C-alpha positions in Angstrom: 7.4 -47.8 13.9 9.5 -48.3 17.0 13.2 -48.6 17.5 15.8 -48.5 20.2 18.8 -46.3 19.6 22.0 -47.1 21.5 24.3 -44.1 21.9 27.9 -43.7 22.9 28.6 -40.3 24.5 31.7 -38.3 25.2 32.6 -38.6 28.9 31.1 -35.8 31.1 28.2 -35.2 28.6 25.7 -37.9 29.6 23.5 -35.8 31.8 23.3 -33.0 29.2 22.4 -35.4 26.5 19.7 -37.1 28.6 18.2 -33.7 29.3 18.2 -32.8 25.6 16.8 -36.2 24.5 13.9 -35.9 27.0 12.7 -32.8 25.1 12.2 -34.7 21.8 8.6 -35.8 21.5 9.4 -39.0 19.4 11.5 -40.3 22.3 9.3 -42.3 24.6 11.9 -43.4 27.1 15.6 -42.8 27.6 18.0 -44.2 30.1 21.7 -44.1 31.0 23.0 -47.7 31.0 26.1 -49.7 31.6 27.7 -51.9 29.0 28.8 -51.3 25.4 26.8 -48.1 25.2 26.0 -45.1 27.5 22.4 -44.3 26.7 19.4 -46.2 25.2 16.5 -44.3 23.8 13.1 -45.8 22.7 11.9 -43.9 19.6 8.5 -44.1 18.0 7.6 -42.5 14.7 4.7 -42.8 12.2 7.0 -43.9 9.3 10.6 -44.4 8.3 10.9 -40.8 6.9 9.9 -39.3 10.2 12.2 -41.7 12.1 15.1 -40.9 9.8 14.7 -37.2 10.5 14.7 -37.8 14.3 17.8 -40.0 14.0 19.8 -37.9 11.6 18.8 -34.4 12.5 18.1 -34.6 16.2 20.0 -37.6 17.8 23.2 -37.9 15.8 23.6 -34.1 15.7 23.8 -33.7 19.4 27.2 -32.4 20.6 28.8 -35.2 22.5 27.2 -38.2 20.6 30.1 -40.2 19.1 28.2 -43.2 17.8 24.7 -44.6 17.5 23.4 -48.1 16.7 19.7 -48.5 15.8 17.7 -51.6 16.6 14.4 -51.5 14.6 11.5 -53.5 16.2 9.8 -55.9 13.8 6.5 -57.8 14.3 7.2 -61.3 15.5 3.7 -62.6 16.1 
């Protein structure tokens, strides 16, 4: 499964969070962005259980992450 996770970060922590996110093997791409969130991460996992662990235990537990919004990709063909 694939999802995009939008993250809001405490000011001054974006570079640190980007560095930490790039160490997580399930994260395929991560970028700082402008707009309603600070970072967007592309996450790939074999199943929902694995994805949930990445989201809850890795991403949301990072110091400086204040909010996440997950956009799960669905087949459209």
